[in-house]
N, C-alpha and C positions, 0 to 999 in steps of 0.2 A: 504493500499500500505506500503510495506516495504523499507526502504530506506537504502543503503549501502555505507558507506563512500568509498572513491577508495583509491588506496594506490599509494599517490602522495607524493613525497619528493621533496619539494622546496628548502630548503636549505637556506642560507643567500639571500634575494633577495636585499639588499640595494644597490648593484652597478648593478642591471640590470634594462634594457631599459623596457618600458612598451607599448606594442604593442596594436595600434587601430585594431579590428578586425570587418568587416562588414559580415555577414552571410544574404544571399538571401533565403528567405524561412523558414515559421515557423511550417514547418511540422515533421513527425517523425525523418528525417535526421538532419534538422536544429536544433530542440530541443535538440538532442543527441550531436551535434557539440559544442552548446554552454554550456552545463552542463560539459563536458569534458575540455574546457577552462578553464571555472570558476574553477574546481577541481585541474586546473595546476596552480592557482593564475592568469591567464591572466583575467583581470576583465574589460577591456575596450571593452566590446562586444556589438553588436547592430544587432537585426534581422531586417532585413526589410521584412514586409509581405503585400502584395498588397492586401488581403481579409482584412474581419472585426474580423476575429478568427482564432485561431490557428488549426492545424491539417492535412492540404494539403488533401490527398487522403481521408482520414476519415471525413474530413468536407465536403467536396466536392460532396461525394456518400452516398446518404442515400435512395436508391431505395428498393423497397420490398425484401424480401430474402440475404440481403446483409451480408456476414459473412467472415471472415479470413479463406483461405485455408492452413495457417499454424497454429499449434497448440497453443492456448492462452499462455502456458507456456513456449514457444520458441519465441513467438512472443510478447517480452517485453524486457525491457532493464536489464541488468543484475544489474546495480546499482539501480533500482527501481522495484524491484517485485511486483506484484500484487496479494496476496495470495485468492481474491475473486472474482477470473473470475467464470463465472456461467455454461460456455459450455466448451468442447474440443477446438472447433472452435468458437471463439467469434463472437458474431453480431457485425456490424459495430459501432453504437452507443454506445457500451460498450469499444469500442477500443478508440472512440473519447473521452470518457469520462475520459479514463486511460490517454491518453496523456495531456488532460486538468489537470487532477490531478498533473501529474508530473511538470507541468509548475508552478502550484499554489506553490506546497510543495518546488520546487526551487527558487521561485520567480523570475520566468523569465519576467513575463507580463511586469514589468517596463522596460525591455529592449527591448520589441519587439515595432517596430513603423508599426501600424496597418494601412491599406489603403495606403499605401507608396510602388509604384512599380518603383524599380529601370528599367529604360530603356536605361542606358548608362553608361560604365565603361570604363575608359581611364587608363592605366599606364603611369604615368609624374612625372619626377624626383624621381624614386624609390616608389612612392606611387600610389595608387588607387585612381582616381577622380570620383565619383560617381554623378549621375545626377536622378533626381526621374521624373516621369510624369508630375509634376506640377514644374519643372524647379530648383528646390532646388538641390544644389550641397554640397557635403562631401568630405572628403579626410581622408583615413585609410591605413594602413601599411600594411593589409592584406585582400584579398577578398574571400571568400568561397561561392560556389553555392551549395545549399542545395534545388535546385527546385523539386526534385522528376524525375521519369521516366514516369508515365502515367498520365499527368495532362492537355495537352492541346486535348481536346475533337476532334475527327475526325468525322466530318459530311460527310454523301455519298453524291456523286454528283448523284441524282435521280431526273429525269425531273417532275416537277409538284408539287415537295414536298410541296412548298408553297402554292398549291391550296386547301390543304386538309382541310375539312370544320371542321374536330374535334381539338384537341388538339395533340399537337408533342411535343417529350421532348428527349433530350439526356439522357442515364441513370446518367451521371454524373452532370445532371442540373435538377434532379426530382423537379416537380412542383407539390408541398403538396395538392395545392387548387384543383387539378383536381381528381375527384371522379372517381375511376375504378370499384369500387363495381357494379357486375352486368352488365358491359359495354362489348363492343367488343373490345378487346386488341391485337393490334397487335405488336409482338417484332420482330425487324431485326436485328440479329446478333446471333452468336453462339457460343462465347467464355464464358470464366467463367462468366462474366456478364449477357450474355443470358440466360445461365443455372441457374442462381440463379435467375434472374427475372422471370422465369418458374416456378421453385419450389416455388417462393415468391406470384407469382397471381395467379397459377391455384386453383381452387376452389373457389377463392374470387371474381374472374372476371366472366362475364356471357359465354363470350367465348375467349381464347385464341389462335390467330395462329402466330406460331414462323416461320420467314422465313429464311431459311437455306440456304446459298452458299456452304458452303462445312461441312461437318460432323467432330465431334470432339471426341476423346477418352475421357472416363469417368472412373474415379477411383472410386470406392464406398466406402469412407470411412464414418461411422457413427458418428455423431455429438453428444452424450450423454452430458447432464446437468450434472454437480458436485453436490452430495450431500450437505445436509445442514451443515454436519461436515467437509466438504473439508477448507473451508474458515478459521473456527476456529482452526484447527488443524495446516494448514500453517502458521497461525499467531504465534502460540505456537512455532512452530517447523520450523523457517525459513529455516532451512538446506535442507527441504523437497523441497522448491523453487529452490535452487541449483540444487540438485539431479533430479529434472524434467526439468530444464533448459538443464543439461548435456546430460541426458537420449533422449530426442528429438532431441537434437543437434546431437547424434550419430546415430539414425534412420535417419535423414536429411541427416548425411555425408554417410551413406550407400545406400539411395537413389540417391543421388547426382552422386555416381560412376557409376551407371546405365546410367546416362545422358552422361558422358564422356568417357566410357570405355565399348567395347562391352563385351558379356559375359553373365552369369548365373543369374545376377540381372536386366538386361535388358529385358531378357527372362520372368523371374518371373512376372515382372510389366506388360509386355506385355500380358502375360495369364490371368493375374487378371482383366485387361481390357476386354479382348475378353470375359471371363466368364461372367463379368457383363453385356454384350451386349447381351448375351444369355438370358439373362431374360427380353427381348422384344419379347413376345409371337407371334406377329403378322410378319410372315417371309418379308411382303412388307415394313411394318415400319422399321423392324430391318435394312433391307438391305439399305433404306434410310439414316437410321443412322449410317451404316458402313463409317467409313473414308478409304479413298485410300492411307495411308502413315502409317508408323509405329508409334506405340503409343511414345508419349513424343518427337517427331519430333517438335510439337508445346507445348506451355504450357501445361501440363496435366491438365484437367478440374478434380476437386473433388467435388464429389455429391454423396449421397447416394439415392436421390430423385427424379432424373432428368429423369431417364427411367420411373418409376413408374408414375410422372407426364405426361410424352408424351403420354401414355396408356389410361388417363381419356378421356371419351367420349365428354369432352368439350374442348379439347386441339386438335389442329390441326399442322401438318409438313407441310410446303411449301416449296416443293424443286423446283420448276419452276423459273426462274429468275426473278425479278422486272423489269417490262417495263417502269412503270410510275404511278405517283399517280394523282388521280382525287379528287375531292370534297368529294365522298362517301367511298374513300379506295383507296387501292392498286389494280393496275392491272399488272399481270403477263405474261408473253409473250407468254401464250397460249390463252390470251384473257379474262381470267377469270377476273372479279371483285370481290376482297375480299373487303366486307364491313366492316368497323370498326371505333369506336367511338376516338380511342385514339392510335397514333403511337410511340412507344419506339425505339429510336435508340441506340440500344447498338452495336454501331460501333468502339468500342476502341478509341484508343489517337495516336497521332503522337508521336511515341517512341524515334525518334531520335532528336528530338528538346531540349533536356537538358534544358540549360538556355536561349535558345533564346525563345521568340524574343529580348530579352536584347542584345544589341549592345555591342561587347566585343573587345577592342583595345588593344594591347598587346605594348610591345618594339618595336620600328620602324615601327609604325602605322599598324603591322599587325592585321587583323581583325580574328575573330572565322570564319566566313563565308570562307574566304580564306584557313585558316588550315584546315577546315573539306568541302573542295570543293569535295573531294570523297567519303565524309560520315565522320561520327565521330572518330576519335582517340585520345588515351590518352596514357601515360605512368602510369604503374601500376593502373590505373582504376582511378588516382586522380590529375594528373598534367598535364599541356600543354607545349609543347616547345615555347617558345617565349613569354609566358605570367608568368612574374615572379611573386612571392607572390601570386599566386592564386591557389586554389584547388576545388576540387569536391567530392560531396559525391554523389553516386550512378552515377558517371561518367560513360563514355562508357567503354564497356568489364568488367562490375561488375558482380559477380555471382549471377543473379539476378532469374535463373530458379529455380522456387518451392524451394526456400529457405527462411529462414526467413531474411527480410531487415533490422531488428533491429540489428540482429548480425555483418551484413555487413558493417552497418553505424557506430558501435561501433568500429570496425577495423579500417576504414578508419579516423576516428575522431581521434583516438591514433595516428595515422601515421602522420596526420596532425598537431597536436598538437607537436608533437615531433620536427618537422620543426621549428614551431613558438617559441618554449623554445629555438632553437639554435639560432633563429635571437636575442631573448630576451638576450641571455648571450653574444651577440656581435660579433658571428663567422660569421656571413655576414649581407649584407643588402639587398639582393635580391638572389632568387634562383627560378630556373625554370630547368627541365629536358632538356637535349642536344636533338637537333635532331635525332642525330644517335642513342642515348639510346632508345628514344622512337619508332624509325623505328626498330630496332633490337627487342625491344620486340613485337610491332606488327607482324614482320615476325616470331617471335616463335610461338605468338598466332594463326596466320593463319596455321601454320605448323601442329599445334596439332587440328585443327577443323575437319578434314575427320573421326577422331575416334568418335566424339560427334554424338549422334542421331540426334541434330538438321539439320546434313547435309546431312542426309539419304535420302531426297526428298521430299519437302512440302513447302509450302509457308507461312511464318508466320511474324509478327512483329519482329521477332528476326534478321531477314535478313537485310542487308545493300545494298548500291546501287550496288555493284559488286556480288550481290546473295549470299552471305558468310555469315553465323551467326556472332551476334557481342557481343556475351558471354563470359564470362569467361569459356577457354576450359578444365580447369582442375578442381580439387574438391577445394571447399569451404576452407578446412584446409589449402591447398596449398596457397590460396589468403591470409590467416592471415599468414602464415609464412612469405610470401614474404613482406608484410608491416610493420611486427614485426621485420624483419631482419634490421641490420644496411645497411642505403644507400651506395651502391657503389659511392665513390666520383666523379670517374671519368665519373659519369653519368649525373652529374649536373653542371649547370653554375651557380657557388657560384660568386656574387661579393660584393668588399666592394667599397664604393663611396669615393670620395674626402672628404667627410664630415665627415667620421671616419677612413679613411686609413692614417697612417702615412705617406703614398707616396705622399700623395695629388692626385692621380688618382684611376680610376677604377682598380680593380685588380679581374681576374679571376681565381678563384680558382679549 
């Protein structure tokens, strides 16, 4: 792993205040946030992690066939590149190992409180009071949520699921004590996880049944392994890592324009998906696997082997709706019993939870549930009105559709760190976006959504309560430009308290 020092100018720190910062979550974004702060000379940083290990998504998901759908050389931090990736799209265990290596090389473990869940956070006297599940209380100047997007498993409401006599598990809670070799396995769900499970289990299990509620478009990108020479060459020439990162970033910027702008890019990707579907030889199976919406309206599935796996004689596609589960297996609405030994729930996550169920209380006792009564909203993807000195990574409207989340995390972490450095310089004691600025940003966001492919007519986890997508409706490079720009002073409620103000009162700047 190649470490690159970041360009941080600290200047004279003798007169600076030193903030205390709490980060909730030791996954990809929490690790990025902590390192960014430390590189800026902000050293009183604690990461609270409710699990016993780092990694978040890559810790929790260990199912067969798991891999990232973003190229390895783009799904990494720019300040900690890994010359030793084994594949174009890395397997999950390799990504988890990468993040563990970054934690070790940056000596973060001593800053992480494992097995510690923050259940309540309240803004009182210009500081955040945190309470853990065991009742322990601590106070910090800044609170940062790095809890991720897809972390709270969603379990289907299927009658009789608890009556099943075999093993049942969610894909994000894979039970490695269950031997699936040679057994009858049912997979419920056809998103990216369901597709990867089919590829990972087919040929290994005795029989595989995929229960499909709706079909998905699949883009067939191969996943070649890197040659034995790739790692030593990249170690010797680190510039190759930077060039690779930028190259893949350019490709994904191009791809992202297809998501947010109608035109030839969107048509080209659509044609590639439709051509891939035509590789399914059986017309009846091909018909069942054909979605009734435009490609990319849902998060595009990346797989070179799914259709090949679905055409195996030991793999069955079930499109009849599930009626109930009994001890022997799954019964569909046509009355057929699909006997199985293992049921895997590839049914996704609550994509609108964000930091919840943590109770968040801001200024004047405003709660996160009240603020988000009509669905999650944020200012510039990172901050909330009425919640001073609180920031989020991967917050509402972040550009998470088929893009590298490490790149988004770095952009957001730099933006948040810039605010904390201003606090350290004594420019304010608390900062939060104003409600009108947040409303204006969200109005601009909603006005841009009709141009996106996500608004062309489909159901997905992208949609909010109002039926509109909750994603960034512009290109990722615009997100980067907005967060790197100088904040608009009138958009923020900056306050200096009596403790530091020469006037002895709260001053709204």
